[in-house]
C-alpha positions, -999 to 999 in steps of 0.1 A, spaced: -527 -499 490 -505 -460 490 -512 -441 466 -496 -402 460 -509 -379 470 -494 -356 451 -481 -356 413 -441 -359 412 -423 -325 396 -408 -329 368 -369 -316 391 -377 -345 411 -381 -374 386 -354 -358 365 -327 -358 395 -339 -400 398 -329 -411 368 -297 -385 364 -277 -412 366 -294 -434 342 -267 -423 313 -250 -437 290 -207 -434 293 -186 -438 264 -167 -468 259 -132 -468 277 -101 -476 252 -66 -475 253 -37 -480 230 -26 -512 216 14 -520 227 24 -529 195 4 -517 174 -6 -485 190 -42 -486 178 -73 -481 199 -86 -515 209 -111 -523 243 -91 -534 269 -90 -568 274 -99 -579 238 -78 -592 212 -55 -565 191 -80 -564 161 -50 -544 136 -26 -567 147 -36 -603 165 -16 -596 198 -29 -595 237 -3 -592 261 24 -589 233 18 -622 224 6 -633 188 -29 -645 190 -42 -648 157 -31 -640 121 -41 -610 108 -39 -603 72 -29 -567 57 -49 -559 32 -38 -548 -4 
């Protein structure tokens, strides 16, 4: 069974892990109410998707 002959340096270890990072979610603006929302999701503020009303959202008083 293969065994490492030398210890893996911290630089080599960190270079290997460099692509494993979190990325921020992409937000787009709703064309109706201009609130930020995730792409391909119903707008939680006005309830529209692709210009059509999908759910009815009650306004807070």
